[in-house]
Backbone as CSV, one residue per row, in Angstrom:
resi,resn,N_x,N_y,N_z,CA_x,CA_y,CA_z,C_x,C_y,C_z
1,MET,-10.565,42.363,12.132,-9.489,41.227,11.841,-8.329,42.046,10.994
2,THR,-7.027,41.674,11.089,-6.114,42.292,10.605,-5.573,41.451,9.742
3,ASP,-4.943,42.345,8.801,-4.315,41.532,7.667,-3.454,40.452,7.819
4,LEU,-3.068,40.352,8.865,-2.354,38.791,9.053,-3.337,37.702,9.388
5,GLU,-4.219,38.097,10.092,-5.425,37.102,10.545,-6.025,36.728,9.412
6,GLU,-6.052,37.738,8.429,-7.351,37.065,7.223,-6.380,36.684,6.235
7,ALA,-5.306,36.549,6.062,-4.251,35.900,5.415,-4.099,34.455,6.169
8,ALA,-4.231,34.542,7.641,-3.950,33.019,8.013,-5.210,31.964,8.020
9,SER,-6.858,33.072,7.849,-7.910,32.459,7.924,-8.255,32.246,6.484
10,ALA,-7.514,32.497,5.510,-7.911,32.255,3.928,-7.956,30.688,3.794
11,ASP,-8.386,30.068,2.470,-8.642,29.071,2.677,-7.512,28.277,1.411
12,HIS,-6.664,27.664,2.450,-5.145,27.553,1.603,-5.179,25.896,1.741
13,ARG,-4.749,24.929,0.900,-4.207,23.561,0.749,-3.671,23.318,2.064
14,ASP,-3.807,22.277,2.695,-2.925,21.829,3.759,-1.623,21.339,3.071
15,GLY,-0.800,21.940,3.850,0.644,22.144,3.851,1.387,21.229,4.846
16,GLY,2.535,21.221,4.784,3.523,20.443,5.691,3.825,21.161,6.628
17,GLU,5.141,20.898,7.320,5.590,21.311,8.461,6.578,22.311,8.225
18,VAL,6.088,23.291,9.249,7.053,24.922,9.197,7.918,24.810,10.336
19,LEU,9.258,25.006,10.311,9.967,25.227,11.638,10.538,26.782,11.206
20,ILE,10.421,27.629,12.212,11.013,29.075,12.315,12.010,28.839,13.512
21,VAL,13.297,29.142,12.901,14.606,28.791,13.564,14.915,30.080,13.929
22,THR,14.956,30.512,15.311,15.313,32.111,15.584,16.100,31.724,16.997
23,GLY,16.610,32.649,17.659,17.341,32.786,18.782,18.504,33.618,18.930
24,MET,19.621,33.880,19.901,20.630,34.857,20.057,21.385,34.464,18.798
25,SER,22.196,35.828,18.538,23.476,35.512,17.386,24.398,34.856,18.169
26,GLY,25.151,33.719,17.194,26.281,32.976,17.771,25.672,31.892,18.716
27,ALA,24.525,31.636,18.685,23.872,30.345,19.367,24.146,29.072,18.352
28,GLY,24.380,29.314,16.833,24.080,28.232,16.162,23.409,28.026,15.424
29,ARG,22.586,29.150,14.646,21.572,29.106,13.798,22.009,28.525,12.320
30,SER,23.306,29.114,11.928,23.703,28.414,10.762,24.141,26.809,10.862
31,THR,24.512,26.625,12.044,24.573,24.918,12.052,23.426,24.285,12.077
32,VAL,22.359,24.925,12.889,21.027,23.956,12.770,20.618,24.065,11.463
33,ALA,20.594,25.540,10.662,20.186,25.435,9.220,21.098,24.133,8.374
34,ASP,22.278,24.106,8.346,22.836,23.255,7.710,22.328,21.873,7.706
35,ALA,22.217,21.485,9.332,21.973,20.186,9.768,20.374,19.827,9.409
36,LEU,19.447,20.706,9.015,18.156,20.723,8.700,17.854,20.497,7.279
37,GLU,19.045,21.455,6.149,19.044,21.098,4.850,19.712,19.441,4.640
38,ASP,20.561,19.355,5.416,20.959,17.702,5.070,19.913,16.602,5.122
39,LEU,18.853,17.138,6.096,17.997,16.120,6.405,16.815,16.310,5.354
40,GLY,16.763,17.232,4.377,15.724,17.467,3.374,15.052,18.661,3.291
41,TRP,15.239,19.202,4.406,14.476,20.716,4.890,14.923,21.553,3.412
42,TYR,13.496,22.324,3.304,13.662,23.485,2.264,14.165,24.640,3.373
43,VAL,15.382,25.312,3.254,16.070,26.032,4.285,15.891,27.331,3.653
44,VAL,15.417,28.640,4.272,15.755,29.601,3.790,16.278,30.915,4.914
45,ASP,17.400,31.423,4.768,18.134,32.316,5.530,17.889,33.806,5.614
46,ASN,17.364,34.282,6.991,17.679,35.807,7.087,16.420,36.456,6.658
47,LEU,15.305,35.582,6.356,14.040,36.213,6.101,13.466,36.783,6.908
48,PRO,12.853,38.214,6.506,11.761,38.975,7.171,10.416,38.369,7.524
49,PRO,10.174,38.339,8.959,9.103,37.719,9.331,7.671,38.242,8.300
50,GLN,7.547,39.241,7.764,6.575,39.825,7.070,6.517,38.702,5.851
51,MET,7.540,38.020,5.302,7.806,37.499,4.105,7.304,36.043,4.641
52,LEU,7.121,35.540,5.461,6.803,34.181,5.751,5.611,33.651,5.446
53,ARG,4.395,34.503,5.202,3.091,33.971,4.565,3.335,34.002,2.828
54,PRO,3.966,34.499,2.389,4.253,34.728,0.914,4.832,33.335,0.292
55,LEU,6.026,33.266,1.385,7.025,32.062,1.141,6.155,30.849,1.251
56,LEU,5.392,30.690,2.373,4.422,29.547,2.471,3.623,29.075,1.338
57,ASP,2.908,30.137,1.066,2.114,30.330,-0.051,2.632,29.767,-1.311
58,LEU,3.839,30.193,-1.746,4.660,29.557,-2.692,4.914,28.168,-2.584
59,THR,5.122,27.625,-1.385,5.386,26.359,-0.969,4.421,25.440,-1.189
60,GLU,3.173,25.846,-0.783,1.931,25.403,-0.999,1.563,24.935,-2.732
61,LEU,1.845,25.920,-3.333,1.744,25.618,-4.755,2.443,24.595,-5.280
62,ALA,3.664,24.084,-4.433,4.451,23.209,-5.013,3.858,21.667,-5.072
63,ALA,2.670,21.710,-4.729,1.938,20.682,-4.225,2.655,19.292,-3.507
64,GLY,3.235,19.570,-2.471,3.871,18.753,-1.727,5.361,18.388,-1.858
65,ALA,5.934,19.117,-3.091,7.079,18.912,-3.242,7.969,19.530,-1.868
66,LEU,8.022,20.347,-1.303,8.244,21.132,-0.276,7.592,20.849,1.119
67,PRO,7.478,19.737,1.634,6.668,18.970,2.839,7.248,19.873,4.041
68,ARG,8.592,20.038,4.369,9.120,20.815,5.345,9.712,21.848,4.924
69,VAL,9.487,23.134,5.472,10.511,24.422,5.387,10.864,24.810,6.704
70,ALA,11.854,25.496,6.963,12.428,26.094,7.759,13.213,27.003,7.419
71,VAL,12.719,28.251,8.356,13.060,29.528,7.951,13.999,30.165,8.885
72,VAL,15.051,30.542,8.763,15.961,31.244,9.979,15.731,33.174,9.988
73,VAL,14.927,33.164,11.183,14.826,34.850,11.136,15.339,35.298,12.365
74,ASP,16.194,36.291,12.349,16.867,36.876,13.456,16.810,38.389,13.387
75,VAL,17.560,38.644,14.419,17.791,40.297,14.334,18.410,40.954,13.476
76,ARG,19.031,40.269,12.322,19.561,40.923,10.936,18.439,41.568,10.346
77,GLY,17.023,41.126,10.574,16.085,41.777,10.194,15.720,42.980,10.727
78,ARG,16.183,43.487,11.564,16.510,45.000,12.400,14.806,45.095,12.634
79,ASP,14.287,46.023,12.353,13.050,46.878,12.810,11.884,45.969,12.423
80,LEU,12.324,45.021,11.504,11.218,44.027,10.948,11.117,42.797,11.691
81,PHE,12.089,42.802,12.672,11.884,41.689,13.510,10.994,41.492,14.242
82,VAL,10.652,42.786,15.065,9.527,42.898,16.268,8.164,42.099,15.704
83,ASP,8.004,42.067,14.479,6.671,41.517,14.240,6.489,39.909,14.217
84,LEU,7.713,39.592,14.547,7.839,37.911,14.448,6.569,37.332,15.459
85,PRO,6.627,37.706,16.664,5.460,36.941,17.418,4.108,37.212,16.953
86,GLU,3.536,38.093,16.311,2.351,38.243,15.379,2.337,37.275,14.207
87,VAL,3.483,37.491,13.629,3.025,36.658,12.532,3.347,35.307,12.691
88,THR,4.190,34.811,13.805,4.184,33.333,14.108,2.464,33.075,14.664
89,ARG,1.965,33.749,15.383,0.298,33.349,15.752,-0.422,33.158,14.800
90,ALA,-0.498,33.965,13.681,-1.262,33.819,12.457,-1.154,32.525,11.757
91,LEU,0.469,32.745,11.700,0.646,31.364,10.668,0.360,29.869,11.739
92,GLN,0.144,30.060,12.994,-0.569,28.879,13.477,-2.015,28.467,13.638
93,ARG,-2.226,29.659,12.939,-3.785,29.456,12.703,-4.565,28.897,11.433
94,SER,-3.392,28.697,10.438,-3.674,28.399,9.406,-3.423,26.517,9.393
95,ARG,-3.419,26.063,8.119,-3.345,24.663,8.047,-1.845,23.966,8.291
96,ARG,-1.025,24.933,8.197,0.351,24.530,8.482,0.560,24.113,9.780
97,GLN,1.677,23.092,10.189,2.137,22.869,11.454,3.444,23.688,11.767
98,VAL,2.954,24.833,12.464,3.855,25.756,12.768,4.921,25.671,13.982
99,ARG,6.178,25.273,14.071,6.636,25.434,15.348,8.082,26.557,15.197
100,THR,8.270,26.915,16.373,9.576,27.881,16.604,10.856,27.122,17.684
101,MET,11.865,27.375,16.839,12.990,26.524,17.513,13.955,28.067,17.991
102,PHE,14.037,28.093,19.183,14.776,28.943,19.887,16.228,28.657,20.545
103,LEU,17.103,29.186,19.809,18.629,28.729,19.968,19.147,29.658,21.600
104,ASP,19.713,29.143,22.445,20.398,30.483,23.277,21.711,29.969,23.872
105,ALA,22.087,30.364,24.222,23.719,30.207,25.026,24.056,31.288,26.202
106,SER,25.095,30.941,26.971,25.172,32.031,28.124,25.689,33.077,27.508
107,ASP,25.836,34.254,28.211,26.532,35.252,27.937,28.021,35.291,27.617
108,ASP,28.579,34.543,28.528,30.321,34.581,28.110,30.459,33.714,27.110
109,VAL,29.648,32.354,26.854,29.927,31.564,25.582,29.632,32.322,24.536
110,LEU,28.747,33.440,24.453,28.333,33.772,22.957,29.590,35.142,22.759
111,VAL,30.110,35.921,24.080,31.066,36.802,23.736,32.441,35.949,23.326
112,ARG,32.866,34.609,23.838,33.877,33.926,23.449,33.744,33.793,22.070
113,ARG,32.555,33.507,21.472,32.594,32.879,20.023,32.493,34.092,19.186
114,PHE,32.378,35.173,19.444,32.185,36.325,18.688,33.697,37.059,18.439
115,GLU,34.316,36.819,19.743,35.790,37.173,19.726,36.699,36.227,18.923
116,ALA,35.965,34.874,19.103,36.737,33.978,18.186,36.926,33.951,16.755
117,VAL,35.565,34.504,16.133,35.680,35.443,14.611,35.901,36.524,14.430
118,ARG,36.089,37.329,15.639,36.560,38.595,15.188,35.348,39.365,14.419
119,ARG,33.930,39.166,14.750,33.208,39.873,14.092,32.399,40.505,15.290
120,PRO,31.457,41.840,15.188,30.881,42.425,16.056,29.444,41.946,16.132
121,HIS,29.089,41.986,17.264,27.624,41.509,17.230,26.575,42.514,16.444
122,PRO,25.808,42.222,16.343,24.825,42.987,15.123,23.998,44.188,15.683
123,LEU,23.984,44.014,16.977,23.389,45.104,17.668,24.270,45.731,18.889
124,GLN,25.577,45.732,18.583,26.290,46.371,19.465,26.473,47.742,19.407
125,GLY,26.606,47.976,18.139,26.972,49.695,17.550,28.066,49.857,17.981
126,ASP,28.209,50.950,19.019,29.435,51.568,19.508,29.676,51.274,20.907
127,GLY,29.055,50.091,21.358,29.259,49.755,22.609,30.046,48.525,22.264
128,THR,30.156,47.592,23.641,30.842,46.286,23.356,29.815,45.014,22.762
129,ILE,30.382,43.635,22.648,29.820,42.950,22.188,28.707,42.363,23.201
130,LEU,29.353,42.344,24.758,28.023,41.870,25.793,27.191,43.412,25.730
131,ASP,27.352,44.298,25.559,26.198,45.617,25.268,25.095,44.910,24.253
132,GLY,25.395,44.354,23.030,24.852,43.830,21.904,24.084,42.680,22.396
133,ILE,24.616,41.539,23.238,24.036,40.465,23.528,22.941,40.907,24.564
134,LEU,23.134,41.691,25.311,22.055,42.149,26.441,20.845,42.862,25.922
135,LEU,21.334,43.447,24.983,20.248,43.978,23.836,19.022,43.033,23.123
136,GLU,20.169,41.950,22.532,19.417,41.145,21.729,18.706,40.500,23.069
137,ARG,19.057,40.278,23.963,18.239,39.017,24.807,17.278,39.659,25.341
138,GLU,17.159,40.897,25.337,16.031,41.790,25.801,14.661,41.869,24.661
139,ARG,15.209,42.056,23.356,14.234,42.089,22.620,13.670,40.785,22.151
140,LEU,14.621,39.527,22.660,13.782,38.281,22.097,13.249,37.676,23.207
141,ALA,13.066,38.275,24.401,12.567,37.537,25.635,10.948,37.102,25.063
142,ILE,10.547,37.609,24.665,8.956,37.190,24.291,8.866,36.101,23.248
143,VAL,10.149,35.979,22.283,9.841,35.142,21.418,10.408,33.691,22.125
144,ARG,11.937,33.714,23.090,11.858,32.574,23.589,11.072,32.062,24.376
145,GLU,10.242,32.954,25.189,9.328,32.506,26.186,8.074,31.400,25.435
146,SER,7.791,31.792,24.119,6.623,31.101,23.628,7.450,30.061,22.341
147,ALA,8.519,29.627,22.547,8.878,28.924,21.662,8.742,27.234,21.960
148,ASP,8.652,26.756,20.782,8.297,24.897,21.248,9.159,24.466,21.343
149,VAL,10.503,24.515,20.821,11.727,24.164,21.115,12.930,24.907,21.531
150,LEU,13.483,24.749,22.656,14.572,25.475,23.084,15.997,24.869,23.270
151,ILE,16.921,25.094,22.707,18.238,24.255,23.101,19.291,25.331,23.447
152,ASP,19.667,24.898,24.543,21.046,25.618,25.059,22.094,25.185,24.376
153,THR,23.033,25.936,23.451,24.043,25.090,22.662,25.454,25.506,23.634
154,SER,25.035,26.217,24.665,26.466,26.640,25.472,27.419,25.466,25.706
155,GLY,27.316,24.051,25.763,28.246,23.265,26.186,28.232,22.332,24.553
156,PHE,27.839,22.997,23.485,27.721,21.922,22.213,28.884,22.965,21.437
157,ASN,29.675,21.785,20.424,30.619,22.160,19.535,29.434,21.718,18.532
158,ILE,29.830,22.195,17.304,28.993,22.149,15.949,28.319,20.816,15.674
159,HIS,29.308,20.187,15.789,29.042,18.369,15.535,27.971,18.087,16.565
160,GLN,28.188,18.328,18.054,27.058,18.056,19.079,25.783,18.742,18.767
161,LEU,25.791,19.807,18.064,24.463,20.649,17.886,23.981,20.072,16.614
162,ALA,24.593,19.605,15.743,23.997,18.946,14.361,23.289,17.828,14.823
163,THR,24.022,16.801,15.946,23.722,15.830,16.170,22.389,15.838,16.909
164,ARG,22.171,16.757,17.725,21.033,17.109,18.183,19.862,17.150,17.407
165,VAL,20.141,18.312,16.679,19.036,18.517,15.414,18.703,17.239,14.872
166,ILE,19.922,16.504,14.590,19.307,15.320,13.737,18.145,14.275,14.292
167,GLU,18.871,14.113,15.861,17.999,13.575,16.918,16.254,13.809,17.130
168,LEU,16.112,15.185,16.845,14.669,15.914,17.175,13.881,15.664,15.858
169,PHE,14.717,16.268,14.769,13.924,16.060,13.464,14.011,14.941,12.261
170,SER,14.947,13.859,12.687,14.647,13.013,11.652,13.618,11.984,11.944
171,ALA,12.886,11.164,10.892,11.999,10.428,10.953,12.391,9.497,11.720
172,GLU,11.772,8.372,12.214,11.926,7.300,13.189,12.811,6.483,12.326
173,ASP,12.579,5.937,11.377,12.864,5.131,9.995,13.828,5.549,9.261
174,ALA,14.347,6.929,9.511,15.064,7.545,8.489,16.594,7.137,8.801
175,ALA,17.385,6.825,7.711,18.801,6.371,7.554,19.383,7.780,8.179
176,ARG,20.670,7.399,8.972,21.555,8.437,9.253,22.726,8.686,8.394
177,HIS,23.016,7.659,7.394,24.565,7.313,6.901,23.771,6.656,5.430
178,THR,24.110,7.119,4.028,24.243,6.300,3.099,25.423,5.821,2.618
179,VAL,25.471,4.551,2.374,27.100,3.870,1.881,26.486,3.364,0.679
180,THR,27.627,4.005,-0.250,27.439,3.234,-1.594,28.691,2.361,-1.938
181,VAL,28.227,1.048,-2.107,29.296,0.080,-2.237,29.494,0.042,-3.804
182,MET,30.718,0.496,-4.087,31.098,0.458,-5.680,31.814,-0.843,-6.182
183,SER,31.574,-1.154,-7.175,32.665,-2.244,-7.396,33.455,-1.602,-8.800
184,PHE,34.874,-1.822,-8.905,35.537,-1.461,-9.908,36.587,-2.237,-10.278
185,GLY,37.301,-1.787,-11.637,38.455,-2.760,-12.123,39.814,-1.784,-11.867
186,PHE,40.749,-2.660,-10.991,41.904,-1.737,-10.637,42.439,-1.230,-11.926
187,LYS,42.466,-2.043,-13.116,43.171,-1.470,-14.640,42.585,-0.297,-14.900
188,TYR,41.496,0.150,-14.505,40.994,1.476,-14.777,41.349,2.805,-13.591
189,GLY,41.831,2.348,-12.730,42.259,3.299,-11.576,41.371,3.320,-10.430
190,LEU,41.919,3.654,-9.427,41.139,3.666,-8.373,39.874,4.926,-8.222
191,PRO,38.724,4.454,-7.577,37.672,5.363,-7.697,38.237,6.727,-6.734
192,PRO,38.181,8.102,-7.162,38.800,8.952,-6.523,38.005,9.501,-5.387
193,ASP,36.802,9.116,-5.300,35.991,9.511,-4.111,35.606,8.275,-2.972
194,ALA,36.366,7.093,-3.389,36.377,5.855,-2.216,37.144,6.421,-0.890
195,ASP,36.023,5.973,0.180,36.567,6.049,1.638,37.472,4.873,2.053
196,LEU,37.010,3.808,1.607,37.481,2.540,1.787,37.588,1.896,0.495
197,VAL,38.838,0.772,0.092,38.963,-0.118,-0.759,39.242,-1.415,-0.083
198,ALA,38.589,-2.490,-0.860,38.917,-3.436,-0.911,39.191,-4.341,-1.872
199,ASP,40.306,-5.214,-1.942,40.838,-5.622,-3.119,40.202,-7.232,-3.156
200,MET,39.469,-7.690,-4.206,39.005,-9.249,-4.618,40.082,-9.824,-5.472
201,ARG,41.321,-9.487,-5.882,42.093,-10.346,-6.673,42.711,-11.367,-5.926
202,PHE,42.469,-11.753,-4.496,42.808,-12.770,-3.925,42.107,-14.040,-4.246
203,LEU,40.853,-13.767,-4.786,40.010,-14.700,-5.240,40.348,-15.082,-6.700
204,PRO,40.432,-16.401,-7.233,40.098,-16.894,-8.472,39.380,-16.218,-9.761
205,ASN,39.876,-15.696,-10.861,39.423,-14.961,-11.816,38.325,-15.751,-12.342
206,PRO,37.371,-15.451,-12.448,36.041,-16.232,-13.417,36.463,-16.098,-14.955
207,PHE,37.420,-14.886,-14.975,37.678,-14.259,-16.367,38.267,-15.584,-17.119
208,TRP,39.110,-16.707,-16.250,39.747,-17.806,-17.092,38.960,-19.138,-17.323
209,ASN,37.673,-18.899,-16.882,36.344,-20.036,-16.896,36.039,-19.492,-18.460
210,ASP,36.155,-20.853,-19.376,35.416,-20.292,-20.767,33.959,-20.209,-20.381
211,GLU,33.295,-21.050,-19.530,31.497,-20.733,-19.649,31.086,-19.385,-18.559
212,LEU,32.214,-18.783,-18.101,32.222,-17.580,-17.373,32.465,-16.350,-17.945
213,ARG,33.339,-16.248,-18.668,33.877,-15.455,-19.364,33.068,-14.191,-19.876
214,ALA,31.917,-14.590,-20.292,31.243,-13.521,-20.893,30.302,-13.168,-19.872
215,LEU,30.188,-13.520,-18.973,28.942,-13.339,-17.847,29.686,-12.278,-16.912
216,THR,28.702,-11.913,-15.943,29.286,-10.831,-15.264,28.828,-11.041,-13.680
217,GLY,29.268,-10.493,-12.612,29.116,-10.818,-11.356,27.633,-11.074,-10.918
218,GLU,26.855,-9.931,-12.069,25.288,-10.034,-11.516,24.728,-11.330,-12.027
219,ASP,25.195,-12.216,-12.507,24.958,-13.728,-13.229,25.056,-14.484,-12.114
220,GLU,24.032,-15.358,-11.692,23.838,-16.307,-10.579,25.130,-17.363,-10.836
221,ALA,25.401,-17.831,-12.084,26.795,-18.460,-12.318,28.129,-18.186,-11.509
222,VAL,28.199,-16.863,-11.934,29.600,-16.370,-11.697,29.367,-15.846,-10.176
223,ARG,28.457,-15.430,-9.577,28.041,-15.211,-8.206,28.137,-16.360,-7.439
224,ASP,27.788,-17.727,-7.916,27.893,-19.100,-7.233,29.489,-19.438,-7.110
225,TYR,30.113,-19.198,-8.185,31.460,-19.667,-8.608,32.562,-18.903,-7.315
226,VAL,31.945,-17.197,-7.489,33.011,-16.546,-6.415,32.650,-16.730,-5.049
227,LEU,31.288,-17.306,-4.636,31.198,-17.245,-3.182,31.757,-18.642,-2.627
228,ALA,31.967,-19.775,-3.715,32.155,-20.920,-3.362,33.901,-21.081,-3.196
229,GLN,34.446,-20.184,-3.252,36.114,-19.876,-3.539,36.275,-19.806,-1.805
230,ASP,37.324,-20.643,-1.404,38.042,-20.123,-0.045,38.570,-19.176,0.108
231,GLY,37.901,-18.583,1.433,38.057,-17.061,2.071,36.889,-16.122,1.742
232,ALA,36.053,-16.645,0.429,35.059,-15.338,-0.082,34.148,-15.345,0.952
233,SER,33.406,-15.902,1.701,32.586,-15.997,2.848,33.098,-15.391,4.112
234,ASP,34.163,-15.748,4.340,34.977,-15.288,5.489,35.462,-14.011,5.214
235,PHE,35.517,-13.757,4.169,35.934,-12.019,3.872,34.692,-11.242,4.022
236,LEU,33.435,-11.620,3.573,32.627,-11.042,3.973,31.768,-10.637,4.882
237,ASP,31.670,-11.794,5.801,31.602,-11.671,7.072,32.521,-10.723,8.113
238,SER,33.742,-10.998,7.815,34.694,-10.091,8.496,34.535,-8.836,8.115
239,TYR,34.705,-8.462,6.707,34.830,-7.038,6.644,33.375,-6.142,7.148
240,ALA,32.143,-7.032,6.773,31.021,-6.240,7.110,31.107,-6.215,8.697
241,ALA,31.494,-6.973,9.342,31.594,-6.735,10.935,32.722,-5.479,11.346
242,ALA,33.885,-5.692,10.382,34.834,-4.477,10.694,33.944,-2.956,10.532
243,LEU,33.185,-3.128,9.299,32.444,-1.857,8.675,31.328,-1.139,9.727
244,GLU,30.710,-2.131,10.499,29.893,-1.800,11.548,30.062,-0.833,12.129
245,PRO,31.323,-0.749,13.368,31.504,0.299,13.754,32.103,1.886,13.124
246,VAL,32.683,1.296,11.877,33.000,2.802,11.199,31.723,3.441,10.689
247,LEU,30.893,2.632,10.307,29.636,3.155,9.953,28.702,3.873,10.693
248,ALA,28.821,3.306,11.985,28.108,3.980,13.331,28.863,5.130,13.620
249,GLY,30.139,5.070,13.658,30.878,6.550,13.759,30.428,7.786,13.064
250,TYR,30.709,7.044,11.525,29.973,8.070,10.528,28.569,9.038,11.307
251,GLN,27.937,7.941,11.733,26.636,8.621,11.837,26.929,9.711,13.303
252,ARG,27.484,9.157,13.892,27.564,9.759,15.183,28.422,11.172,14.909
253,GLU,29.401,11.337,13.960,30.056,12.360,13.256,29.088,13.011,12.354
254,ASN,27.968,12.627,12.036,27.091,13.406,10.996,27.866,13.213,9.582
255,LYS,28.596,12.602,9.074,28.950,12.487,7.937,27.793,11.498,7.130
256,GLY,27.168,12.010,6.077,26.120,11.715,5.771,26.234,10.580,4.584
257,HIS,27.569,10.451,4.030,27.778,9.577,2.690,29.189,8.947,2.981
258,SER,29.213,7.716,2.540,30.566,7.266,2.092,30.767,6.293,0.880
259,VAL,32.157,6.082,0.549,31.965,5.193,-0.552,33.002,3.956,-0.198
260,VAL,32.599,2.837,-0.394,32.965,1.504,0.088,33.345,1.036,-1.441
261,ALA,34.790,0.667,-1.776,35.024,0.450,-3.149,35.242,-1.045,-3.274
262,VAL,35.170,-1.648,-4.135,35.355,-3.396,-3.848,35.801,-3.435,-5.474
263,GLY,37.299,-3.941,-5.523,38.246,-3.717,-6.857,38.518,-5.465,-7.189
264,CYS,38.383,-5.486,-8.469,39.079,-6.650,-9.045,40.112,-6.327,-10.420
265,THR,40.516,-7.133,-10.808,41.270,-6.466,-12.009,40.231,-5.928,-13.266
266,GLY,39.313,-6.362,-13.559,38.657,-5.619,-14.680,37.099,-4.950,-13.964
267,GLY,36.648,-5.190,-12.842,35.522,-4.716,-12.661,34.075,-5.466,-13.014
268,LYS,34.478,-6.556,-13.334,33.402,-7.370,-14.181,32.889,-8.424,-13.562
269,HIS,33.725,-9.507,-12.773,32.915,-10.688,-12.362,33.200,-10.693,-10.603
270,ARG,34.557,-10.460,-10.236,34.651,-10.612,-8.651,34.183,-9.762,-7.899
271,SER,34.574,-8.487,-7.922,34.000,-7.348,-7.471,32.485,-6.713,-7.462
272,VAL,31.868,-7.219,-8.723,30.548,-6.953,-8.759,29.823,-7.867,-8.062
273,ALA,30.025,-9.406,-7.878,29.591,-10.355,-7.154,29.775,-10.021,-5.597
274,MET,31.085,-9.593,-5.161,31.355,-9.391,-3.840,30.836,-7.946,-3.393
275,ALA,30.423,-7.164,-4.111,30.150,-5.841,-3.595,28.513,-6.045,-3.354
276,ARG,27.926,-6.796,-4.287,26.370,-6.995,-4.230,26.414,-7.695,-2.748
277,GLU,27.205,-8.737,-2.685,26.885,-9.788,-1.299,27.162,-9.028,-0.166
278,LEU,28.028,-8.116,-0.219,28.635,-7.102,0.823,27.270,-5.808,1.217
279,ALA,26.974,-5.444,0.467,25.583,-4.575,0.379,24.735,-4.962,0.784
280,ALA,24.291,-6.259,0.962,22.814,-7.110,1.300,23.583,-7.361,3.078
281,ARG,24.730,-7.436,3.330,25.046,-7.485,4.797,25.044,-6.305,5.076
282,LEU,25.486,-5.011,4.698,25.545,-3.968,5.359,24.102,-3.268,5.535
283,SER,23.257,-3.632,4.782,22.156,-2.931,4.569,21.069,-3.656,5.825
284,ALA,21.572,-4.619,6.490,21.004,-4.961,8.028,21.433,-4.210,8.899
285,LEU,22.136,-2.997,8.832,22.957,-2.213,10.106,21.880,-1.212,10.204
286,PRO,21.848,-0.625,11.317,20.701,0.329,11.735,21.213,1.759,11.120
287,GLY,20.341,2.684,10.758,20.491,3.712,10.623,21.607,4.075,9.318
288,VAL,21.546,2.690,8.501,22.516,2.733,7.583,21.419,2.671,6.091
289,ALA,21.719,3.461,5.088,20.924,2.963,4.180,22.199,2.675,2.589
290,VAL,21.998,1.729,1.844,22.931,1.042,0.894,22.527,1.274,-0.689
291,ARG,23.451,1.539,-1.183,23.570,1.731,-2.842,24.578,1.055,-3.357
292,VAL,23.966,0.164,-4.527,25.353,-0.446,-5.278,25.531,0.205,-6.637
293,LYS,26.617,0.234,-6.938,26.915,1.192,-8.048,28.214,-0.010,-8.777
294,HIS,28.133,-0.289,-9.782,28.942,-1.037,-10.636,30.051,0.038,-11.611
295,ARG,31.019,0.734,-11.199,31.626,1.666,-12.427,32.063,1.179,-13.530
296,ASP,32.667,0.167,-13.196,33.199,-0.675,-14.799,32.614,-1.720,-15.280
297,LEU,31.183,-1.851,-14.963,30.654,-2.747,-15.804,30.060,-2.792,-17.206
298,GLY,30.611,-3.398,-17.961,29.865,-3.015,-19.382,31.316,-2.216,-20.127
299,ARG,32.326,-2.105,-19.364,33.582,-1.650,-20.162,34.054,-2.764,-20.848
300,GLU,34.985,-2.588,-21.998,35.663,-3.723,-22.868,36.652,-4.201,-22.379
């Protein structure tokens, strides 16, 4: 039994999923790594195959804190890369769920990509870019043949490739976009990170009601007062409907987070009540996770 096989058969705790990302240089490994990281994977780039087992041993010691690990392995590892098939087979005998993703693209597309970034192919040496591509394709033939997931990126831009990765590796019930609905007071300034801003100063201000002045939009009395005003419910219905295609578009474009700011004069009554109601409506949208933040609540 080889050292690799002995390591694989050792008594390890059950681990999570492991994805080995490899493939042709210029086929999109960096884009895939970024997309996986956005999905919550722990990503390690340019790791020699021989270091896979020690890395996974360390992640198992994290006691479930790193359930999904993605490792980018490629010809930048030079002579060490030739051991990848043997290492992968050994890992697959362990208790970890190990899969290999191979990224490919046509030769002419790869040539254009290298020319666009004005960088040499890592294997071209004194030859041409195409010489390097052909040599790499020869070295990777056995890895490509045994890959669990094969993606041809010839017709993809970086956004389309990221979308494909998200489709493959997102949990079925996972949110594709997180929106923060933030209440604020205009007198304290606009939130600098707001993507969209709505102004609630078209509604009567509960501040001028002696019974409501000391309360906030989180209190039921203020909420009922604000929602009973003309135009409040119509605004909420219309604005939520208007945001639906925007948030769906954010998901298609892989924009992971946005801030919808809802303002009133002091950020205490109207904006707080309306932000909560808007968030409740947006939470029903598919693929959207909603958080509520009251930026200026509690200020004097």
